[in-house]
C-alpha positions in Angstrom: -13.7 -19.6 -38.3 -13.6 -18.4 -34.7 -13.4 -21.1 -32.0 -16.0 -20.3 -29.4 -16.4 -23.9 -28.0 -15.3 -23.1 -24.4 -17.9 -20.2 -24.3 -20.6 -22.5 -25.7 -19.8 -25.2 -23.2 -20.0 -22.7 -20.3 -23.5 -21.5 -21.5 -24.8 -25.1 -22.1 -23.7 -26.0 -18.5 -25.7 -23.0 -17.2 -28.9 -24.1 -19.0 -28.9 -22.4 -22.4 -30.5 -25.4 -24.1 -34.0 -25.9 -25.3 -36.1 -29.1 -25.8 -36.4 -30.4 -29.4 -40.1 -30.2 -29.6 -40.4 -31.7 -33.1 -38.3 -34.7 -32.1 -40.3 -35.2 -28.9 -43.6 -34.9 -30.9 -42.4 -37.6 -33.4 -41.3 -39.9 -30.6 -44.6 -39.5 -28.6 -46.8 -39.4 -31.7 -48.4 -36.2 -30.5 -48.8 -32.8 -32.1 -46.0 -30.3 -31.5 -48.5 -27.8 -30.0 -49.5 -30.4 -27.4 -45.9 -31.0 -26.5 -45.1 -27.3 -26.3 -48.1 -26.6 -24.1 -47.2 -29.4 -21.7 -43.6 -28.4 -21.5 -44.5 -24.8 -20.8 -46.9 -26.0 -18.0 -44.2 -28.1 -16.4 -41.8 -25.1 -16.6 -44.4 -22.8 -15.0 -45.1 -25.3 -12.2 -41.4 -25.5 -11.5 -41.2 -29.2 -12.3 -38.6 -28.5 -15.0 -35.8 -26.4 -13.6 -33.4 -26.2 -16.6 -32.3 -27.8 -19.8 -28.6 -28.7 -20.0 -26.3 -30.4 -22.4 -24.9 -33.8 -21.4 -21.2 -33.9 -22.2 -18.5 -36.5 -22.8 -16.4 -34.9 -20.1 -13.1 -36.2 -21.4 -13.7 -34.3 -24.7 -14.1 -31.0 -22.9 -11.1 -31.5 -20.6 -13.1 -32.4 -17.4 -12.4 -36.1 -17.4 -11.5 -36.4 -13.7 -14.5 -36.9 -11.5 -14.5 -37.4 -7.7 -17.1 -37.5 -5.0 -15.9 -35.7 -1.9 -17.2 -36.5 1.5 -17.0 -33.6 3.9 -17.2 -33.4 7.7 -17.9 -30.0 9.2 -16.6 -28.6 12.5 -19.2 -28.2 15.3 -19.4 -24.4 14.8 -20.4 -24.9 11.2 -22.6 -28.0 11.7 -25.7 -25.9 12.5 -25.7 -24.1 9.1 -24.3 -26.5 6.4 -26.2 -24.5 3.7 -23.7 -21.6 4.1 -20.7 -23.7 3.2 -22.7 -25.6 0.5 -23.6 -22.3 -1.2 -20.0 -21.1 -1.0 -18.7 -24.3 -2.6 -21.4 -24.2 -5.2 -20.0 -21.0 -6.7 -17.1 -22.8 -8.2 -17.6 -24.2 -11.7 -15.6 -27.4 -10.9 -18.2 -28.3 -8.3 -21.1 -30.0 -10.1 -23.3 -30.8 -7.1 -23.5 -30.4 -3.4 -25.7 -32.5 -1.2 -26.3 -32.1 2.5 -26.3 -35.6 4.0 -26.9 -37.6 7.2 -24.5 -40.1 8.7 -20.8 -39.8 9.2 -20.4 -37.0 6.7 -22.4 -33.8 6.4 -21.9 -33.2 2.7 -21.3 -35.0 -0.5 -19.7 -32.9 -3.3 -19.3 -34.0 -6.9 -16.3 -32.5 -8.6 -15.2 -32.4 -12.2 -11.7 -31.2 -13.2 -9.3 -31.6 -16.0 -7.0 -34.0 -14.1 -5.7 -35.0 -10.7 -3.5 -32.0 -10.4 -6.4 -29.6 -11.0 -8.4 -31.5 -8.4 -5.5 -31.1 -5.9 -5.5 -27.4 -6.5 -9.3 -27.3 -5.9 -8.9 -29.2 -2.6 -6.1 -27.0 -1.5 -7.7 -23.7 -2.4 -11.4 -24.2 -2.1 -12.5 -27.3 -0.3 -10.0 -27.2 2.6 -11.4 -24.1 4.3 -12.5 -22.9 7.7 -15.3 -25.1 8.9 -14.2 -28.3 7.1 -12.4 -30.6 9.4 -12.2 -33.8 7.3 -12.6 -34.8 3.7 -12.5 -38.1 1.9 -12.2 -38.4 -1.8 -13.8 -41.2 -3.8 -12.5 -41.2 -7.4 -14.9 -42.2 -10.2 -13.2 -44.6 -12.5 -16.0 -45.0 -15.0 -19.6 -43.8 -15.1 -21.9 -46.7 -16.0 -25.3 -44.9 -15.7 -26.4 -41.4 -15.6 -29.8 -39.8 -15.0 -29.5 -37.9 -18.2 -28.9 -40.3 -21.0 -28.6 -44.0 -21.7 -24.9 -45.0 -21.9 
């Protein structure tokens, strides 16, 4: 049988997942139609932005996780969204937050390993407008907003 796992993983990361209405209905002891109606209303109101799969990242070869603190040059400081959007286009970059304090951005990165992370820093993150970065390597995730560990 054809192995399409990498393509499936890519789609799941982009939100091609749906809620399991029957499972939710059973858990909440409510009719499936009630669950469906309320989910559709939350989607319409924009409260639910996407449904995504939660992965064991080691099993999909993205086991290296780092948080990158970024300091911007004065000429880019006035428009951090520009750099944030450019960084966001790369699939290794899981999230970009604009922050206050000593660093203007916090970027969460997932790569296969330290070598792939180095290439990302060298070719993507180290760019015009970025004057300083600091990497915090995640050793183990203890809690996530998505599932109980």
